[in-house]
C-alpha positions as CSV (number, residue, x, y, z in Angstrom):
1,M,-26.4,27.8,7.1
2,T,-24.3,30.2,9.0
3,K,-21.7,31.8,6.7
4,N,-18.2,30.7,7.5
5,K,-15.7,33.5,8.0
6,Y,-12.9,32.6,5.7
7,N,-10.2,34.4,7.7
8,Q,-11.2,32.7,11.0
9,A,-10.2,29.4,12.6
10,I,-12.8,26.7,12.0
11,W,-13.3,26.5,15.8
12,S,-13.8,30.2,16.4
13,K,-17.4,29.8,17.6
14,R,-16.1,27.7,20.5
15,I,-12.8,29.3,21.3
16,K,-13.4,33.0,21.6
17,K,-10.0,34.4,22.0
18,K,-7.5,34.5,19.2
19,S,-4.4,32.3,19.6
20,S,-1.2,33.9,20.7
21,L,1.3,34.5,17.9
22,L,3.7,32.0,19.6
23,F,1.0,29.3,19.5
24,Q,0.1,30.2,16.0
25,Q,3.7,29.6,15.0
26,I,4.1,26.3,16.7
27,G,0.6,25.2,15.6
28,S,1.3,25.8,12.0
29,S,2.6,22.9,9.9
30,I,1.9,24.3,6.4
31,D,5.6,24.8,5.6
32,V,6.0,21.0,6.1
33,D,2.8,19.4,5.0
34,K,2.1,21.5,1.9
35,R,3.8,18.8,-0.1
36,L,0.8,16.6,0.7
37,F,-1.5,18.8,-1.5
38,K,-1.9,16.2,-4.3
39,E,-2.8,13.5,-1.8
40,D,-5.2,15.8,0.1
41,I,-7.0,16.8,-3.0
42,A,-7.2,13.2,-4.4
43,A,-8.6,11.9,-1.1
44,S,-11.1,14.8,-0.9
45,L,-12.3,14.1,-4.5
46,V,-12.9,10.5,-3.7
47,H,-14.6,11.4,-0.4
48,V,-17.1,13.7,-2.0
49,E,-17.7,11.2,-4.8
50,M,-18.6,8.6,-2.1
51,L,-20.8,11.1,-0.2
52,S,-22.7,11.7,-3.4
53,R,-23.1,8.0,-4.3
54,Q,-24.4,7.5,-0.7
55,K,-26.9,10.4,-1.1
56,I,-25.3,12.2,1.8
57,I,-24.6,15.2,-0.5
58,T,-26.2,16.2,-3.8
59,T,-24.6,15.6,-7.2
60,K,-24.6,19.3,-7.7
61,I,-22.6,20.0,-4.6
62,R,-20.2,17.2,-5.4
63,N,-19.6,18.7,-8.8
64,K,-19.0,22.2,-7.3
65,I,-16.6,20.8,-4.8
66,S,-14.7,18.7,-7.3
67,K,-14.4,21.6,-9.8
68,G,-13.1,23.8,-7.0
69,L,-10.6,21.3,-5.8
70,K,-9.2,20.8,-9.3
71,K,-8.8,24.5,-9.7
72,I,-6.9,24.6,-6.4
73,E,-4.6,21.8,-7.5
74,K,-3.9,23.8,-10.7
75,E,-3.1,26.9,-8.7
76,I,-0.7,25.1,-6.5
77,L,1.0,23.4,-9.5
78,Q,1.4,26.8,-11.2
79,K,2.7,28.3,-7.9
80,K,-0.2,30.7,-7.7
81,F,-1.6,29.4,-4.4
82,P,-1.1,31.6,-1.3
83,F,-0.2,29.2,1.5
84,K,-1.1,30.9,4.8
85,K,0.3,29.9,8.2
86,K,-2.8,31.2,10.0
87,Y,-4.7,28.3,8.5
88,E,-2.3,25.9,10.1
89,D,-2.0,23.0,7.6
90,I,-2.5,21.9,4.0
91,H,-6.0,20.6,4.8
92,M,-7.4,23.9,6.1
93,N,-5.5,25.9,3.5
94,I,-7.3,24.0,0.8
95,E,-10.6,24.1,2.5
96,K,-10.4,27.9,3.1
97,R,-9.6,28.4,-0.5
98,L,-12.5,26.2,-1.6
99,F,-14.8,28.4,0.5
100,Q,-13.5,31.4,-1.4
101,L,-14.1,29.7,-4.8
102,I,-17.5,28.1,-4.3
103,G,-19.0,29.6,-1.1
104,D,-20.7,27.8,1.7
105,D,-21.1,24.5,-0.2
106,A,-17.5,23.9,0.5
107,G,-18.6,23.1,4.1
108,F,-20.1,19.8,2.9
109,M,-16.7,18.4,2.0
110,H,-15.8,17.7,5.6
111,T,-19.0,15.7,6.2
112,A,-18.2,12.3,7.8
113,R,-14.5,12.8,8.2
114,S,-12.1,14.6,10.5
115,R,-8.6,16.0,10.1
116,N,-7.5,13.0,12.0
117,D,-8.4,10.5,9.4
118,Q,-7.8,13.0,6.6
119,V,-4.2,13.6,7.5
120,I,-3.3,9.9,7.9
121,T,-5.0,9.1,4.6
122,D,-2.9,11.7,2.9
123,F,0.2,10.6,4.7
124,K,-0.3,6.9,3.7
125,L,-0.9,7.9,0.1
126,W,2.3,9.9,0.1
127,T,4.3,7.1,1.8
128,K,3.0,4.6,-0.8
129,S,4.0,6.9,-3.7
130,S,7.4,7.8,-2.1
131,T,8.2,4.1,-1.4
132,K,7.7,3.4,-5.1
133,K,10.1,6.3,-6.0
134,I,12.8,4.8,-3.7
135,D,12.2,1.4,-5.2
136,K,12.8,2.9,-8.7
137,K,16.0,4.6,-7.5
138,L,17.3,1.3,-6.0
139,N,16.6,-0.4,-9.3
140,E,18.8,2.2,-11.0
141,L,21.5,1.7,-8.4
142,I,21.4,-2.1,-8.7
143,N,21.7,-1.9,-12.5
144,T,24.8,0.3,-12.2
145,I,26.4,-2.2,-9.8
146,L,25.5,-5.1,-12.2
147,K,27.1,-3.2,-15.1
148,V,30.4,-2.6,-13.1
149,A,30.3,-6.2,-11.9
150,K,29.9,-7.6,-15.4
151,N,33.0,-5.7,-16.5
152,N,35.1,-7.0,-13.6
153,I,34.3,-10.7,-13.3
154,K,38.0,-11.6,-13.7
155,T,39.3,-8.7,-11.7
156,I,41.0,-10.4,-8.7
157,M,41.3,-8.7,-5.4
158,P,41.7,-9.8,-1.7
159,G,38.6,-10.5,0.3
160,F,39.0,-9.2,3.8
161,T,38.1,-10.1,7.3
162,H,39.1,-7.7,10.0
163,L,40.5,-5.6,7.1
164,K,43.2,-8.2,6.8
165,N,43.7,-10.2,3.6
166,A,41.7,-13.4,3.9
167,Q,41.0,-15.1,0.6
168,P,41.1,-14.1,-3.1
169,V,37.8,-13.1,-4.6
170,S,36.5,-11.5,-7.8
171,L,35.7,-7.7,-7.6
172,A,32.4,-8.6,-9.3
173,H,31.6,-11.0,-6.4
174,Y,32.4,-8.3,-3.9
175,L,30.1,-5.8,-5.6
176,L,27.3,-8.3,-5.9
177,A,27.3,-8.5,-2.1
178,Y,25.9,-5.0,-2.2
179,V,23.2,-6.0,-4.7
180,E,22.1,-8.5,-2.1
181,M,21.9,-5.8,0.5
182,F,19.9,-3.4,-1.7
183,E,17.7,-6.3,-2.7
184,R,16.8,-6.8,0.9
185,D,16.2,-3.0,1.2
186,K,13.7,-3.3,-1.6
187,K,11.9,-6.1,0.2
188,R,11.7,-4.1,3.4
189,F,10.1,-1.2,1.5
190,F,7.8,-3.6,-0.3
191,N,6.7,-5.2,3.0
192,N,5.9,-1.8,4.4
193,L,3.9,-1.0,1.3
194,E,1.8,-4.1,2.0
195,S,1.3,-3.3,5.7
196,L,0.2,0.3,5.1
197,N,-2.3,-0.7,2.4
198,E,-5.3,-0.1,4.6
199,N,-7.6,2.9,4.1
200,P,-8.0,5.2,7.1
201,L,-10.6,7.5,5.5
202,G,-14.0,7.4,7.2
203,V,-12.9,6.6,10.8
204,A,-13.3,10.4,11.4
205,A,-11.9,11.7,14.7
206,L,-11.5,8.4,16.5
207,S,-14.9,6.6,16.8
208,G,-16.2,6.3,13.2
209,T,-19.2,8.2,11.9
210,S,-23.0,7.9,12.0
211,F,-23.3,8.7,8.3
212,N,-23.9,5.8,5.9
213,I,-20.5,6.0,4.2
214,D,-18.9,3.3,2.0
215,R,-15.3,2.8,3.1
216,V,-14.9,-0.1,0.7
217,F,-15.6,2.2,-2.2
218,T,-13.1,4.9,-1.1
219,S,-10.5,2.1,-0.5
220,K,-10.8,0.9,-4.0
221,K,-10.7,4.4,-5.5
222,L,-7.7,5.4,-3.5
223,G,-5.8,2.2,-4.3
224,F,-6.0,0.7,-0.8
225,K,-6.6,-3.0,-0.4
226,K,-9.2,-2.6,2.3
227,P,-10.5,-0.3,5.1
228,T,-8.8,-0.3,8.5
229,N,-10.6,-2.4,11.1
230,N,-10.5,-0.2,14.3
231,S,-11.2,3.5,14.2
232,I,-9.2,4.3,17.4
233,D,-6.1,2.4,16.2
234,T,-6.4,4.0,12.8
235,V,-5.9,7.6,13.9
236,S,-3.2,6.8,16.4
237,D,-1.3,4.3,14.2
238,R,2.1,5.3,13.1
239,D,3.6,1.9,12.7
240,F,3.9,2.4,9.0
241,V,5.9,5.5,9.7
242,V,8.3,3.6,11.9
243,D,8.6,0.8,9.4
244,F,9.3,3.3,6.6
245,L,11.9,5.1,8.7
246,Y,13.5,1.7,9.6
247,A,13.7,0.7,6.0
248,V,15.3,4.1,5.2
249,S,17.8,3.6,8.0
250,V,18.9,0.2,7.0
251,C,19.2,1.3,3.3
252,S,21.2,4.3,4.5
253,L,23.4,1.9,6.6
254,H,24.2,-0.1,3.4
255,I,25.0,3.1,1.5
256,S,27.3,4.1,4.3
257,R,29.1,0.7,4.3
258,I,29.8,0.8,0.6
259,S,30.9,4.4,0.9
260,E,33.3,3.5,3.7
261,E,34.6,0.6,1.6
262,L,35.2,2.9,-1.4
263,I,36.8,5.6,0.8
264,I,39.3,2.9,2.1
265,W,40.0,1.5,-1.3
266,N,40.6,5.1,-2.6
267,S,43.1,5.9,0.1
268,D,46.8,6.1,-0.7
269,G,47.4,3.1,1.6
270,F,45.1,0.8,-0.4
271,N,45.0,2.5,-3.8
272,L,42.6,-0.1,-5.1
273,I,40.4,2.3,-7.1
274,T,40.6,5.7,-8.7
275,L,37.7,8.2,-8.5
276,S,37.0,10.4,-11.5
277,D,37.4,14.1,-11.1
278,K,33.6,14.4,-11.4
279,V,33.2,12.9,-7.9
280,V,36.1,14.4,-5.9
281,T,36.9,17.8,-4.4
282,G,40.1,19.6,-3.8
283,S,41.8,21.2,-0.8
284,S,41.9,24.9,0.0
285,I,45.6,24.6,1.0
286,M,47.0,21.4,-0.5
287,P,47.1,21.6,-4.3
288,Q,47.7,17.9,-4.8
289,K,44.5,16.7,-3.0
290,K,41.6,14.9,-4.5
291,N,39.2,14.1,-1.7
292,P,36.3,11.6,-1.8
293,D,33.8,14.2,-0.3
294,P,30.7,12.7,-1.9
295,L,31.3,9.4,-0.3
296,E,32.0,11.0,3.1
297,Y,28.8,13.0,2.6
298,L,26.9,9.7,2.2
299,R,28.6,8.2,5.2
300,G,27.7,11.2,7.3
301,K,24.1,11.4,6.3
302,T,23.4,8.0,7.7
303,G,23.5,9.4,11.2
304,G,20.6,11.7,10.4
305,T,18.3,8.9,9.2
306,F,19.1,6.9,12.3
307,G,18.2,10.0,14.4
308,N,14.9,10.4,12.5
309,L,13.9,6.8,13.3
310,F,14.7,7.2,17.0
311,S,12.9,10.6,17.1
312,M,9.7,8.9,15.9
313,L,10.1,6.0,18.3
314,T,10.6,8.4,21.2
315,I,7.5,10.4,20.2
316,L,5.3,7.3,20.1
317,K,6.6,5.5,23.2
318,G,4.6,7.6,25.6
319,L,1.4,8.2,23.7
320,P,-1.9,6.7,24.9
321,L,-4.7,6.3,22.4
322,S,-5.6,8.1,20.2
323,Y,-4.5,11.4,18.5
324,F,-2.2,14.0,20.0
325,K,-0.3,17.0,18.7
326,D,2.9,15.2,19.2
327,L,2.1,13.3,16.0
328,Q,2.4,16.5,13.9
329,D,6.1,15.9,13.8
330,D,5.8,12.6,12.0
331,K,5.6,14.2,8.5
332,E,8.7,16.4,8.9
333,I,10.7,13.5,10.1
334,V,9.6,11.2,7.3
335,F,10.0,13.9,4.6
336,R,13.5,14.6,5.8
337,S,14.5,10.9,5.7
338,F,12.9,10.4,2.3
339,D,14.7,13.4,0.8
340,T,18.0,12.3,2.3
341,L,17.8,8.7,1.1
342,H,16.5,9.7,-2.4
343,N,19.4,12.1,-2.8
344,C,22.0,9.7,-1.4
345,I,21.0,6.9,-3.7
346,S,21.5,9.2,-6.7
347,I,24.9,10.3,-5.4
348,L,26.1,6.8,-4.9
349,N,24.9,5.9,-8.3
350,E,26.9,8.8,-9.7
351,V,30.1,7.7,-7.9
352,L,29.7,4.1,-9.1
353,N,29.5,5.3,-12.6
354,N,32.7,7.3,-12.1
355,F,35.3,5.0,-10.6
356,K,37.9,2.6,-12.0
357,P,39.4,-0.4,-10.3
358,N,43.2,-0.4,-10.2
359,K,43.4,-4.0,-11.4
360,S,47.2,-4.5,-11.1
361,R,47.2,-3.1,-7.6
362,M,44.2,-5.3,-6.6
363,L,46.1,-8.4,-8.0
364,S,49.3,-7.4,-6.2
365,L,47.6,-6.9,-2.9
366,A,45.7,-10.2,-3.3
367,S,49.1,-11.9,-3.6
368,K,50.0,-10.9,-0.1
369,G,49.0,-12.2,3.2
370,F,49.1,-16.0,2.4
371,V,45.5,-15.8,1.0
372,T,45.6,-19.3,-0.5
373,A,46.4,-21.0,2.8
374,T,42.8,-22.3,3.2
375,D,43.0,-23.8,-0.3
376,L,46.1,-25.7,0.9
377,A,44.2,-27.0,3.9
378,D,41.3,-28.1,1.8
379,Y,43.7,-29.8,-0.6
380,L,45.2,-31.8,2.2
381,V,41.8,-33.0,3.3
382,K,40.6,-33.9,-0.2
383,Y,43.8,-35.6,-1.4
384,H,45.8,-36.7,1.6
385,N,43.1,-38.2,3.9
386,K,43.6,-35.7,6.7
387,S,40.9,-34.2,9.0
388,F,40.5,-30.5,8.5
389,R,41.9,-29.7,11.9
390,E,45.0,-31.8,11.1
391,A,45.3,-30.1,7.7
392,Y,44.9,-26.7,9.4
393,Q,47.9,-27.4,11.6
394,V,50.1,-28.6,8.7
395,T,49.2,-25.5,6.7
396,A,49.9,-23.2,9.6
397,S,53.4,-24.7,9.8
398,I,53.9,-24.1,6.1
399,V,52.7,-20.4,6.4
400,N,55.1,-20.0,9.4
401,D,57.9,-21.2,7.2
402,A,57.1,-18.9,4.4
403,E,56.7,-16.0,6.8
404,K,60.1,-16.8,8.4
405,K,61.7,-16.8,4.9
406,K,59.8,-13.6,4.0
407,I,58.4,-15.1,0.8
408,K,54.9,-15.9,-0.5
409,L,53.3,-19.3,-0.5
410,N,53.7,-19.6,-4.2
411,Q,57.4,-18.9,-3.8
412,L,58.0,-22.0,-1.7
413,S,59.6,-24.9,-3.5
414,L,58.2,-28.5,-3.4
415,K,61.2,-29.4,-1.2
416,D,60.3,-26.7,1.2
417,L,56.7,-28.0,1.4
418,Q,57.9,-31.7,1.7
419,K,60.0,-30.8,4.7
420,I,56.7,-30.2,6.6
421,E,54.5,-32.7,4.7
422,P,56.6,-35.4,3.0
423,N,53.7,-36.8,1.0
424,L,53.1,-33.7,-1.1
425,K,53.4,-34.0,-4.8
426,N,54.1,-31.4,-7.6
427,D,50.4,-30.7,-8.2
428,V,50.2,-28.9,-4.8
429,L,51.9,-25.9,-6.4
430,N,48.8,-25.2,-8.5
431,I,46.9,-24.6,-5.2
432,F,48.6,-21.3,-4.8
433,D,47.4,-19.8,-8.1
434,L,44.9,-17.0,-7.3
435,K,42.7,-17.7,-10.3
436,N,42.5,-21.4,-9.4
437,S,41.6,-20.5,-5.9
438,I,38.7,-18.3,-7.0
439,N,37.4,-20.9,-9.5
440,S,37.6,-23.6,-6.9
441,K,34.8,-21.9,-4.9
442,K,32.0,-23.5,-6.9
443,S,29.5,-23.9,-4.1
444,F,26.3,-21.9,-4.7
445,G,26.9,-18.3,-3.8
446,G,30.7,-18.7,-4.1
447,T,33.2,-16.5,-6.0
448,S,34.0,-18.7,-9.0
449,F,33.8,-16.9,-12.3
450,N,31.0,-19.2,-13.6
451,N,28.9,-18.6,-10.4
452,I,29.3,-14.8,-10.8
453,K,28.3,-14.9,-14.5
454,K,25.1,-16.9,-13.6
455,M,24.3,-14.5,-10.8
456,I,24.7,-11.4,-12.9
457,G,22.5,-13.1,-15.6
458,K,19.9,-13.9,-13.0
459,Y,19.7,-10.3,-11.9
460,K,19.9,-8.9,-15.4
461,K,16.6,-10.7,-16.1
462,I,15.0,-9.0,-13.1
463,Y,16.5,-5.5,-13.8
464,K,16.0,-5.1,-17.5
């Protein structure tokens, strides 16, 4: 075997001239993809084990390669591994170091594979692992929301449409709406986990290999459900990347929505919550200020995750089959989105552990805006044999009367009400009680206190 020169590019026999420094800079991805080292070593260990089982390489060579790879992993973990840009990426950095450790036998490691299937195998393994990390962080966040909700079942606040008071609700019910959103996020990530659960290893550059490899074996050892079906599609497929970035984007959207909600509630105009000093910042000029900067940070970071998704879609839209250098950017985009989301979930969790609802202010605001008007319309339908549209008109007249008198609905007397609807009895006055209004919403998914208790209990069993 011709001795491989460790300090030369692997294709130096074919391409005689050294790459320009500029091309070396743009061709190197080691600063980005070095975080794939665990996945790369794990996939290589399984690959050489399979080659040995299939009698493609000897047991002796397999053992030498495996020992060398484990030493390299230890070096990286101990921060003793010299990553070199001239070797381009994590795959060649590891391979070059393996040559230094065990000599020419390192060359057998790349039998029956290409960097094309190697990189996508590593990337899928990383994406699977990172998806599980996000799922764990979402579990922690949901548990925090459930804890806050449990302590605020009977905290009454206005529910809004168009940021105008609409109907009274429980704060717990409001917060549980975000549990539903983050639950859907978890499902999106899980669905992506299922769709990327096919093993790329063994399709080589794009057409498969003539070696008698066992892709079912490597699939099982690496935790994939099965091998991919088409070698050309395998090396060009980045659907799992788009799906991951989409799931990150939607989750970021939900984080931004609750952040915006809390920013509004914390404003002096609403004053519905108080943020702890742990999660606010001050002003360089105004001594009195306590600003919700962490929430604004969360809201702002969402734009970056959206941009990452559209960057990947734009890269893919013009690519014919199969592999192109354009795809090198996929890892930087995904790593950036993962890091951002992972960090943002932690920040939101911290904020939710450090705020207090201003209960009296919530109750006071819920008393404004004629929020029990719909309850009155429903009452007229149920007890006075009116169609809802007729009841709506009567109620609107009563609201107009209260508005004209500059009083709340519960401040109207029975005589006031009877001037508009003569058949009303004294029991109608109970309709305007906020707690009665909330507890009347007994339909599944409604805001009644009993409904909320059951829903929290249901989720507590899931998120123990």
